[in-house]
PyMOL commands that place a pseudoatom at each C-alpha (Angstrom):
pseudoatom trace, name=CA, resn=MET, resi=1, chain=A, elem=C, hetatm=0, pos=[-68.256, 94.930, 96.296]
pseudoatom trace, name=CA, resn=GLN, resi=2, chain=A, elem=C, hetatm=0, pos=[-65.584, 92.921, 94.454]
pseudoatom trace, name=CA, resn=ALA, resi=3, chain=A, elem=C, hetatm=0, pos=[-63.058, 91.305, 96.523]
pseudoatom trace, name=CA, resn=LEU, resi=4, chain=A, elem=C, hetatm=0, pos=[-59.271, 92.102, 95.721]
pseudoatom trace, name=CA, resn=PRO, resi=5, chain=A, elem=C, hetatm=0, pos=[-57.326, 89.003, 94.193]
pseudoatom trace, name=CA, resn=HIS, resi=6, chain=A, elem=C, hetatm=0, pos=[-55.219, 86.975, 96.564]
pseudoatom trace, name=CA, resn=PRO, resi=7, chain=A, elem=C, hetatm=0, pos=[-51.774, 87.922, 95.664]
pseudoatom trace, name=CA, resn=ASP, resi=8, chain=A, elem=C, hetatm=0, pos=[-50.915, 84.158, 95.264]
pseudoatom trace, name=CA, resn=ASP, resi=9, chain=A, elem=C, hetatm=0, pos=[-53.652, 84.193, 92.494]
pseudoatom trace, name=CA, resn=ALA, resi=10, chain=A, elem=C, hetatm=0, pos=[-52.263, 86.672, 90.149]
pseudoatom trace, name=CA, resn=TRP, resi=11, chain=A, elem=C, hetatm=0, pos=[-50.622, 83.911, 88.040]
pseudoatom trace, name=CA, resn=ARG, resi=12, chain=A, elem=C, hetatm=0, pos=[-54.114, 82.953, 86.460]
pseudoatom trace, name=CA, resn=GLN, resi=13, chain=A, elem=C, hetatm=0, pos=[-54.432, 86.578, 84.729]
pseudoatom trace, name=CA, resn=THR, resi=14, chain=A, elem=C, hetatm=0, pos=[-50.821, 86.728, 83.620]
pseudoatom trace, name=CA, resn=HIS, resi=15, chain=A, elem=C, hetatm=0, pos=[-49.568, 83.088, 82.727]
pseudoatom trace, name=CA, resn=LEU, resi=16, chain=A, elem=C, hetatm=0, pos=[-47.949, 82.673, 79.264]
pseudoatom trace, name=CA, resn=GLY, resi=17, chain=A, elem=C, hetatm=0, pos=[-51.133, 81.047, 77.927]
pseudoatom trace, name=CA, resn=ARG, resi=18, chain=A, elem=C, hetatm=0, pos=[-53.537, 83.700, 78.686]
pseudoatom trace, name=CA, resn=LEU, resi=19, chain=A, elem=C, hetatm=0, pos=[-50.990, 86.538, 77.540]
pseudoatom trace, name=CA, resn=MET, resi=20, chain=A, elem=C, hetatm=0, pos=[-50.911, 84.573, 74.048]
pseudoatom trace, name=CA, resn=GLY, resi=21, chain=A, elem=C, hetatm=0, pos=[-54.528, 84.214, 73.877]
pseudoatom trace, name=CA, resn=HIS, resi=22, chain=A, elem=C, hetatm=0, pos=[-54.716, 88.221, 74.362]
pseudoatom trace, name=CA, resn=ALA, resi=23, chain=A, elem=C, hetatm=0, pos=[-52.014, 88.627, 71.951]
pseudoatom trace, name=CA, resn=LEU, resi=24, chain=A, elem=C, hetatm=0, pos=[-53.895, 86.509, 69.268]
pseudoatom trace, name=CA, resn=ARG, resi=25, chain=A, elem=C, hetatm=0, pos=[-57.215, 88.127, 69.730]
pseudoatom trace, name=CA, resn=ARG, resi=26, chain=A, elem=C, hetatm=0, pos=[-55.794, 91.759, 69.518]
pseudoatom trace, name=CA, resn=PHE, resi=27, chain=A, elem=C, hetatm=0, pos=[-53.743, 90.844, 66.600]
pseudoatom trace, name=CA, resn=ASP, resi=28, chain=A, elem=C, hetatm=0, pos=[-56.785, 89.087, 64.690]
pseudoatom trace, name=CA, resn=GLU, resi=29, chain=A, elem=C, hetatm=0, pos=[-59.178, 92.054, 65.704]
pseudoatom trace, name=CA, resn=ARG, resi=30, chain=A, elem=C, hetatm=0, pos=[-56.454, 94.311, 64.152]
pseudoatom trace, name=CA, resn=VAL, resi=31, chain=A, elem=C, hetatm=0, pos=[-56.401, 92.514, 60.762]
pseudoatom trace, name=CA, resn=LEU, resi=32, chain=A, elem=C, hetatm=0, pos=[-60.003, 92.221, 60.650]
pseudoatom trace, name=CA, resn=THR, resi=33, chain=A, elem=C, hetatm=0, pos=[-60.364, 96.013, 61.267]
pseudoatom trace, name=CA, resn=LEU, resi=34, chain=A, elem=C, hetatm=0, pos=[-57.418, 96.735, 58.425]
pseudoatom trace, name=CA, resn=MET, resi=35, chain=A, elem=C, hetatm=0, pos=[-59.445, 94.196, 55.978]
pseudoatom trace, name=CA, resn=ALA, resi=36, chain=A, elem=C, hetatm=0, pos=[-62.588, 96.078, 56.938]
pseudoatom trace, name=CA, resn=HIS, resi=37, chain=A, elem=C, hetatm=0, pos=[-60.895, 99.497, 55.655]
pseudoatom trace, name=CA, resn=ASN, resi=38, chain=A, elem=C, hetatm=0, pos=[-59.281, 98.086, 52.676]
pseudoatom trace, name=CA, resn=ILE, resi=39, chain=A, elem=C, hetatm=0, pos=[-60.419, 99.642, 49.671]
pseudoatom trace, name=CA, resn=GLU, resi=40, chain=A, elem=C, hetatm=0, pos=[-59.573, 96.469, 47.562]
pseudoatom trace, name=CA, resn=VAL, resi=41, chain=A, elem=C, hetatm=0, pos=[-62.052, 94.387, 49.525]
pseudoatom trace, name=CA, resn=PRO, resi=42, chain=A, elem=C, hetatm=0, pos=[-65.496, 94.378, 48.149]
pseudoatom trace, name=CA, resn=LEU, resi=43, chain=A, elem=C, hetatm=0, pos=[-67.786, 96.574, 49.841]
pseudoatom trace, name=CA, resn=ALA, resi=44, chain=A, elem=C, hetatm=0, pos=[-70.240, 93.664, 50.990]
pseudoatom trace, name=CA, resn=LEU, resi=45, chain=A, elem=C, hetatm=0, pos=[-67.380, 92.005, 52.534]
pseudoatom trace, name=CA, resn=SER, resi=46, chain=A, elem=C, hetatm=0, pos=[-65.852, 95.241, 54.045]
pseudoatom trace, name=CA, resn=ASN, resi=47, chain=A, elem=C, hetatm=0, pos=[-69.306, 96.036, 55.869]
pseudoatom trace, name=CA, resn=LEU, resi=48, chain=A, elem=C, hetatm=0, pos=[-69.664, 92.488, 57.027]
pseudoatom trace, name=CA, resn=ALA, resi=49, chain=A, elem=C, hetatm=0, pos=[-66.276, 92.816, 58.527]
pseudoatom trace, name=CA, resn=ALA, resi=50, chain=A, elem=C, hetatm=0, pos=[-66.904, 96.572, 60.084]
pseudoatom trace, name=CA, resn=ARG, resi=51, chain=A, elem=C, hetatm=0, pos=[-69.871, 95.277, 61.686]
pseudoatom trace, name=CA, resn=ALA, resi=52, chain=A, elem=C, hetatm=0, pos=[-68.023, 92.248, 63.190]
pseudoatom trace, name=CA, resn=GLN, resi=53, chain=A, elem=C, hetatm=0, pos=[-70.008, 89.650, 61.148]
pseudoatom trace, name=CA, resn=VAL, resi=54, chain=A, elem=C, hetatm=0, pos=[-66.744, 88.178, 59.709]
pseudoatom trace, name=CA, resn=SER, resi=55, chain=A, elem=C, hetatm=0, pos=[-64.918, 86.699, 62.709]
pseudoatom trace, name=CA, resn=ALA, resi=56, chain=A, elem=C, hetatm=0, pos=[-61.502, 85.189, 63.298]
pseudoatom trace, name=CA, resn=ALA, resi=57, chain=A, elem=C, hetatm=0, pos=[-62.946, 81.819, 62.626]
pseudoatom trace, name=CA, resn=HIS, resi=58, chain=A, elem=C, hetatm=0, pos=[-63.711, 82.880, 59.214]
pseudoatom trace, name=CA, resn=ILE, resi=59, chain=A, elem=C, hetatm=0, pos=[-59.852, 83.773, 58.993]
pseudoatom trace, name=CA, resn=HIS, resi=60, chain=A, elem=C, hetatm=0, pos=[-59.013, 80.233, 59.266]
pseudoatom trace, name=CA, resn=ILE, resi=61, chain=A, elem=C, hetatm=0, pos=[-60.404, 79.582, 55.860]
pseudoatom trace, name=CA, resn=THR, resi=62, chain=A, elem=C, hetatm=0, pos=[-58.291, 82.475, 54.449]
pseudoatom trace, name=CA, resn=ARG, resi=63, chain=A, elem=C, hetatm=0, pos=[-55.310, 80.928, 56.471]
pseudoatom trace, name=CA, resn=HIS, resi=64, chain=A, elem=C, hetatm=0, pos=[-55.633, 77.299, 55.666]
pseudoatom trace, name=CA, resn=LEU, resi=65, chain=A, elem=C, hetatm=0, pos=[-57.171, 77.065, 52.038]
pseudoatom trace, name=CA, resn=ALA, resi=66, chain=A, elem=C, hetatm=0, pos=[-54.614, 75.906, 49.459]
pseudoatom trace, name=CA, resn=LEU, resi=67, chain=A, elem=C, hetatm=0, pos=[-54.568, 78.055, 46.585]
pseudoatom trace, name=CA, resn=GLU, resi=68, chain=A, elem=C, hetatm=0, pos=[-55.333, 75.005, 44.240]
pseudoatom trace, name=CA, resn=GLY, resi=69, chain=A, elem=C, hetatm=0, pos=[-58.382, 74.269, 46.498]
pseudoatom trace, name=CA, resn=SER, resi=70, chain=A, elem=C, hetatm=0, pos=[-58.745, 71.632, 49.252]
pseudoatom trace, name=CA, resn=ARG, resi=71, chain=A, elem=C, hetatm=0, pos=[-61.171, 69.188, 50.488]
pseudoatom trace, name=CA, resn=LEU, resi=72, chain=A, elem=C, hetatm=0, pos=[-63.236, 69.865, 53.208]
pseudoatom trace, name=CA, resn=THR, resi=73, chain=A, elem=C, hetatm=0, pos=[-61.639, 67.113, 55.606]
pseudoatom trace, name=CA, resn=ASP, resi=74, chain=A, elem=C, hetatm=0, pos=[-58.276, 68.487, 54.674]
pseudoatom trace, name=CA, resn=LEU, resi=75, chain=A, elem=C, hetatm=0, pos=[-59.411, 72.085, 55.302]
pseudoatom trace, name=CA, resn=ALA, resi=76, chain=A, elem=C, hetatm=0, pos=[-60.929, 71.346, 58.759]
pseudoatom trace, name=CA, resn=ALA, resi=77, chain=A, elem=C, hetatm=0, pos=[-57.920, 69.093, 59.911]
pseudoatom trace, name=CA, resn=SER, resi=78, chain=A, elem=C, hetatm=0, pos=[-55.309, 72.016, 58.776]
pseudoatom trace, name=CA, resn=ALA, resi=79, chain=A, elem=C, hetatm=0, pos=[-57.509, 74.593, 60.783]
pseudoatom trace, name=CA, resn=GLY, resi=80, chain=A, elem=C, hetatm=0, pos=[-57.720, 72.209, 63.772]
pseudoatom trace, name=CA, resn=MET, resi=81, chain=A, elem=C, hetatm=0, pos=[-61.643, 72.216, 63.598]
pseudoatom trace, name=CA, resn=SER, resi=82, chain=A, elem=C, hetatm=0, pos=[-64.404, 69.574, 63.269]
pseudoatom trace, name=CA, resn=LYS, resi=83, chain=A, elem=C, hetatm=0, pos=[-65.505, 68.930, 59.826]
pseudoatom trace, name=CA, resn=GLN, resi=84, chain=A, elem=C, hetatm=0, pos=[-68.823, 70.512, 60.879]
pseudoatom trace, name=CA, resn=ALA, resi=85, chain=A, elem=C, hetatm=0, pos=[-67.659, 73.541, 62.180]
pseudoatom trace, name=CA, resn=MET, resi=86, chain=A, elem=C, hetatm=0, pos=[-65.740, 74.091, 58.821]
pseudoatom trace, name=CA, resn=ALA, resi=87, chain=A, elem=C, hetatm=0, pos=[-68.522, 73.013, 56.702]
pseudoatom trace, name=CA, resn=ASP, resi=88, chain=A, elem=C, hetatm=0, pos=[-70.634, 75.872, 58.366]
pseudoatom trace, name=CA, resn=LEU, resi=89, chain=A, elem=C, hetatm=0, pos=[-67.766, 78.493, 57.834]
pseudoatom trace, name=CA, resn=VAL, resi=90, chain=A, elem=C, hetatm=0, pos=[-67.457, 77.302, 54.251]
pseudoatom trace, name=CA, resn=THR, resi=91, chain=A, elem=C, hetatm=0, pos=[-71.219, 77.764, 53.535]
pseudoatom trace, name=CA, resn=GLN, resi=92, chain=A, elem=C, hetatm=0, pos=[-70.825, 81.123, 55.098]
pseudoatom trace, name=CA, resn=CYS, resi=93, chain=A, elem=C, hetatm=0, pos=[-68.113, 82.033, 52.940]
pseudoatom trace, name=CA, resn=GLU, resi=94, chain=A, elem=C, hetatm=0, pos=[-69.889, 80.707, 49.917]
pseudoatom trace, name=CA, resn=ALA, resi=95, chain=A, elem=C, hetatm=0, pos=[-72.780, 82.791, 50.513]
pseudoatom trace, name=CA, resn=TRP, resi=96, chain=A, elem=C, hetatm=0, pos=[-70.566, 85.934, 50.773]
pseudoatom trace, name=CA, resn=GLY, resi=97, chain=A, elem=C, hetatm=0, pos=[-68.931, 84.731, 47.274]
pseudoatom trace, name=CA, resn=LEU, resi=98, chain=A, elem=C, hetatm=0, pos=[-65.324, 84.086, 48.840]
pseudoatom trace, name=CA, resn=VAL, resi=99, chain=A, elem=C, hetatm=0, pos=[-65.268, 80.123, 48.262]
pseudoatom trace, name=CA, resn=ARG, resi=100, chain=A, elem=C, hetatm=0, pos=[-67.037, 77.856, 45.738]
pseudoatom trace, name=CA, resn=ARG, resi=101, chain=A, elem=C, hetatm=0, pos=[-67.609, 74.340, 45.812]
pseudoatom trace, name=CA, resn=GLU, resi=102, chain=A, elem=C, hetatm=0, pos=[-66.569, 72.479, 42.827]
pseudoatom trace, name=CA, resn=PRO, resi=103, chain=A, elem=C, hetatm=0, pos=[-65.803, 68.678, 41.627]
pseudoatom trace, name=CA, resn=ASP, resi=104, chain=A, elem=C, hetatm=0, pos=[-62.357, 66.985, 43.047]
pseudoatom trace, name=CA, resn=PRO, resi=105, chain=A, elem=C, hetatm=0, pos=[-60.720, 66.201, 39.765]
pseudoatom trace, name=CA, resn=LEU, resi=106, chain=A, elem=C, hetatm=0, pos=[-58.774, 63.433, 41.497]
pseudoatom trace, name=CA, resn=ASP, resi=107, chain=A, elem=C, hetatm=0, pos=[-62.111, 61.953, 43.274]
pseudoatom trace, name=CA, resn=ALA, resi=108, chain=A, elem=C, hetatm=0, pos=[-65.478, 62.245, 41.377]
pseudoatom trace, name=CA, resn=ARG, resi=109, chain=A, elem=C, hetatm=0, pos=[-66.989, 61.431, 44.714]
pseudoatom trace, name=CA, resn=ALA, resi=110, chain=A, elem=C, hetatm=0, pos=[-65.267, 64.489, 46.358]
pseudoatom trace, name=CA, resn=ARG, resi=111, chain=A, elem=C, hetatm=0, pos=[-65.607, 68.111, 46.268]
pseudoatom trace, name=CA, resn=ARG, resi=112, chain=A, elem=C, hetatm=0, pos=[-63.109, 70.919, 46.573]
pseudoatom trace, name=CA, resn=VAL, resi=113, chain=A, elem=C, hetatm=0, pos=[-63.516, 74.204, 48.310]
pseudoatom trace, name=CA, resn=CYS, resi=114, chain=A, elem=C, hetatm=0, pos=[-61.825, 76.579, 46.114]
pseudoatom trace, name=CA, resn=PHE, resi=115, chain=A, elem=C, hetatm=0, pos=[-61.251, 80.471, 46.500]
pseudoatom trace, name=CA, resn=THR, resi=116, chain=A, elem=C, hetatm=0, pos=[-63.355, 82.752, 43.835]
pseudoatom trace, name=CA, resn=ALA, resi=117, chain=A, elem=C, hetatm=0, pos=[-61.949, 85.787, 42.304]
pseudoatom trace, name=CA, resn=THR, resi=118, chain=A, elem=C, hetatm=0, pos=[-63.495, 87.856, 45.313]
pseudoatom trace, name=CA, resn=GLY, resi=119, chain=A, elem=C, hetatm=0, pos=[-61.820, 85.129, 47.680]
pseudoatom trace, name=CA, resn=LEU, resi=120, chain=A, elem=C, hetatm=0, pos=[-58.523, 85.960, 45.844]
pseudoatom trace, name=CA, resn=ALA, resi=121, chain=A, elem=C, hetatm=0, pos=[-58.851, 89.558, 46.593]
pseudoatom trace, name=CA, resn=TRP, resi=122, chain=A, elem=C, hetatm=0, pos=[-59.849, 89.036, 50.225]
pseudoatom trace, name=CA, resn=LEU, resi=123, chain=A, elem=C, hetatm=0, pos=[-56.689, 86.877, 50.630]
pseudoatom trace, name=CA, resn=GLN, resi=124, chain=A, elem=C, hetatm=0, pos=[-54.480, 89.903, 49.191]
pseudoatom trace, name=CA, resn=ALA, resi=125, chain=A, elem=C, hetatm=0, pos=[-56.539, 91.868, 51.752]
pseudoatom trace, name=CA, resn=PHE, resi=126, chain=A, elem=C, hetatm=0, pos=[-55.789, 89.678, 54.275]
pseudoatom trace, name=CA, resn=ARG, resi=127, chain=A, elem=C, hetatm=0, pos=[-51.957, 89.484, 53.204]
pseudoatom trace, name=CA, resn=ASP, resi=128, chain=A, elem=C, hetatm=0, pos=[-51.709, 93.176, 53.413]
pseudoatom trace, name=CA, resn=ALA, resi=129, chain=A, elem=C, hetatm=0, pos=[-53.460, 93.383, 57.081]
pseudoatom trace, name=CA, resn=VAL, resi=130, chain=A, elem=C, hetatm=0, pos=[-51.124, 90.918, 58.488]
pseudoatom trace, name=CA, resn=ALA, resi=131, chain=A, elem=C, hetatm=0, pos=[-48.148, 92.643, 56.933]
pseudoatom trace, name=CA, resn=GLN, resi=132, chain=A, elem=C, hetatm=0, pos=[-49.253, 95.807, 58.612]
pseudoatom trace, name=CA, resn=ALA, resi=133, chain=A, elem=C, hetatm=0, pos=[-50.453, 94.419, 62.000]
pseudoatom trace, name=CA, resn=GLU, resi=134, chain=A, elem=C, hetatm=0, pos=[-46.840, 92.833, 62.149]
pseudoatom trace, name=CA, resn=SER, resi=135, chain=A, elem=C, hetatm=0, pos=[-45.312, 96.023, 61.326]
pseudoatom trace, name=CA, resn=GLU, resi=136, chain=A, elem=C, hetatm=0, pos=[-47.164, 97.812, 63.964]
pseudoatom trace, name=CA, resn=PHE, resi=137, chain=A, elem=C, hetatm=0, pos=[-46.288, 95.076, 66.482]
pseudoatom trace, name=CA, resn=ARG, resi=138, chain=A, elem=C, hetatm=0, pos=[-42.899, 95.479, 65.731]
pseudoatom trace, name=CA, resn=GLN, resi=139, chain=A, elem=C, hetatm=0, pos=[-43.265, 99.233, 66.295]
pseudoatom trace, name=CA, resn=ALA, resi=140, chain=A, elem=C, hetatm=0, pos=[-44.827, 98.761, 69.517]
pseudoatom trace, name=CA, resn=VAL, resi=141, chain=A, elem=C, hetatm=0, pos=[-42.333, 96.299, 70.977]
pseudoatom trace, name=CA, resn=GLY, resi=142, chain=A, elem=C, hetatm=0, pos=[-39.348, 97.103, 69.093]
pseudoatom trace, name=CA, resn=PRO, resi=143, chain=A, elem=C, hetatm=0, pos=[-37.353, 94.808, 66.293]
pseudoatom trace, name=CA, resn=GLU, resi=144, chain=A, elem=C, hetatm=0, pos=[-35.346, 93.216, 68.833]
pseudoatom trace, name=CA, resn=VAL, resi=145, chain=A, elem=C, hetatm=0, pos=[-38.174, 91.985, 71.134]
pseudoatom trace, name=CA, resn=ALA, resi=146, chain=A, elem=C, hetatm=0, pos=[-40.240, 90.864, 68.033]
pseudoatom trace, name=CA, resn=THR, resi=147, chain=A, elem=C, hetatm=0, pos=[-37.632, 89.002, 66.664]
pseudoatom trace, name=CA, resn=VAL, resi=148, chain=A, elem=C, hetatm=0, pos=[-37.350, 87.073, 69.647]
pseudoatom trace, name=CA, resn=VAL, resi=149, chain=A, elem=C, hetatm=0, pos=[-41.243, 86.671, 69.943]
pseudoatom trace, name=CA, resn=ALA, resi=150, chain=A, elem=C, hetatm=0, pos=[-41.453, 85.394, 66.557]
pseudoatom trace, name=CA, resn=LEU, resi=151, chain=A, elem=C, hetatm=0, pos=[-38.561, 82.920, 67.120]
pseudoatom trace, name=CA, resn=GLY, resi=152, chain=A, elem=C, hetatm=0, pos=[-39.736, 82.016, 70.538]
pseudoatom trace, name=CA, resn=LEU, resi=153, chain=A, elem=C, hetatm=0, pos=[-43.390, 81.013, 69.091]
pseudoatom trace, name=CA, resn=GLU, resi=154, chain=A, elem=C, hetatm=0, pos=[-41.934, 79.411, 65.889]
pseudoatom trace, name=CA, resn=ALA, resi=155, chain=A, elem=C, hetatm=0, pos=[-39.860, 76.938, 68.297]
pseudoatom trace, name=CA, resn=TYR, resi=156, chain=A, elem=C, hetatm=0, pos=[-43.033, 76.624, 70.265]
pseudoatom trace, name=CA, resn=ALA, resi=157, chain=A, elem=C, hetatm=0, pos=[-45.522, 76.197, 67.669]
pseudoatom trace, name=CA, resn=GLY, resi=158, chain=A, elem=C, hetatm=0, pos=[-43.296, 73.465, 66.139]
pseudoatom trace, name=CA, resn=ALA, resi=159, chain=A, elem=C, hetatm=0, pos=[-42.542, 71.599, 68.824]
for i in range(1, 159): cmd.bond("trace and resi %d" % i, "trace and resi %d" % (i + 1))
show_as sticks, trace
zoom trace
């Protein structure tokens, strides 16, 4: 039998950081679900997303890769990840046809990670899914609360 939590212990389940974490996971899961059902996403990628093979970690590449391409170190720094972790994600995304590595025109020793045509279709599906998930959030909490939440998060994240 599980003991009931002590009344003074409830804060551990309801503090702001935990609520934001739950909200982020819910939002990312919804975005991935929408992408899995987007007919514009290539079938192989849609199947990967539907089987939960694509995770929020893979979305870091979608969020942070510059349209003109990025060096791996810059991509990792932008996503707040280690270079090794980002390299693993790039390798997976490269195998799925989302990105390719090519020579950096500014530095012959370096390589850039760039979207492929499939990756750009994936990026558009991501954009569409984010817009729909944001719309669903606004419907769930109301436009005024959604605006206050967005402004509050912008202020907090920018601090």
